[in-house]
VEXMAR-219515 format. One record per residue (C-alpha): residue number from 0; x, y, z. Coordinates in steps of 0.02 Angstrom, whole numbers, plus 50000, padded with zeros to 5 digits. Each point is the difference from the previous one (the first is absolute). Layout:
REM VEXMAR-219515
(atom NUM (X Y Z))
...
***
This chain:
REM VEXMAR-219515
(atom 0 (46983 49872 49063))
(atom 1 (49963 50000 50186))
(atom 2 (50071 50131 50115))
(atom 3 (50083 49980 50170))
(atom 4 (49882 50038 50144))
(atom 5 (50142 50079 50098))
(atom 6 (50092 50114 49876))
(atom 7 (49877 50003 49853))
(atom 8 (50135 49949 49875))
(atom 9 (49970 49869 49866))
(atom 10 (50041 49827 50064))
(atom 11 (50070 49942 49833))
(atom 12 (49972 49828 49929))
(atom 13 (49992 49910 50167))
(atom 14 (49896 50082 50137))
(atom 15 (50016 49931 50176))
(atom 16 (49841 49964 50098))
(atom 17 (50012 50002 50190))
(atom 18 (49934 49840 50081))
(atom 19 (49948 50096 50156))
(atom 20 (49913 50159 49941))
(atom 21 (49967 49954 49818))
(atom 22 (50081 50157 49929))
(atom 23 (50100 50010 49838))
(atom 24 (50178 50064 50018))
(atom 25 (50159 50032 49902))
(atom 26 (50163 49909 50035))
(atom 27 (50055 50132 50127))
(atom 28 (49841 49983 50104))
(atom 29 (49963 49815 49978))
(atom 30 (50045 49950 50179))
(atom 31 (49871 50035 50138))
(atom 32 (50125 50101 50102))
(atom 33 (50040 50111 49850))
(atom 34 (49822 50053 49959))
(atom 35 (49937 50020 50178))
(atom 36 (49888 49849 50000))
(atom 37 (49880 50001 50146))
(atom 38 (50017 49813 50028))
(atom 39 (50082 49946 50162))
(atom 40 (50159 49917 49935))
(atom 41 (50061 49946 50172))
(atom 42 (49838 49903 50025))
(atom 43 (50026 49912 49833))
(atom 44 (50181 49955 50042))
(atom 45 (49948 49931 50169))
(atom 46 (49863 49894 49919))
(atom 47 (50123 49930 49873))
(atom 48 (50126 49956 50136))
(atom 49 (49865 49913 50103))
(atom 50 (49945 49899 49849))
(atom 51 (50180 49949 49962))
(atom 52 (50025 49947 50181))
(atom 53 (49839 49900 50000))
(atom 54 (50048 49914 49837))
(atom 55 (50172 49953 50069))
(atom 56 (49921 49931 50159))
(atom 57 (49873 49896 49902))
(atom 58 (50136 49935 49883))
(atom 59 (50104 49944 50150))
(atom 60 (49850 49914 50077))
(atom 61 (49965 49905 49837))
(atom 62 (50182 49947 49988))
(atom 63 (49999 49937 50179))
(atom 64 (49841 49902 49971))
(atom 65 (50066 49919 49842))
(atom 66 (50168 49955 50078))
(atom 67 (49940 49940 50170))
(atom 68 (49832 49926 49955))
(atom 69 (50074 49827 49971))
(atom 70 (49891 49972 49849))
(atom 71 (50086 49947 49841))
(atom 72 (49846 50027 49891))
(atom 73 (50020 49831 49916))
(atom 74 (50184 50021 49963))
(atom 75 (50133 49884 50063))
(atom 76 (50167 50074 50048))
(atom 77 (50162 49905 49974))
(atom 78 (50147 50039 50109))
(atom 79 (50174 49962 49935))
(atom 80 (50133 49978 50131))
***
């Protein structure tokens, strides 16, 4: 069985592998902040937030284009009054 890179205890059946540093850790040290990972977590959070913001902006732009483009794409709309 693999051992935790932080406390050298057996990891048990399910070892956790860090996505940032590639180390193998037990359940107590599985999070980057618990095993002293040298990866800049604030940079990663900022990148994720920027990507989410960009995706929201692009989604809004696509919705505006589809609503206000005036094209029916071959479909006929019936209005019931």
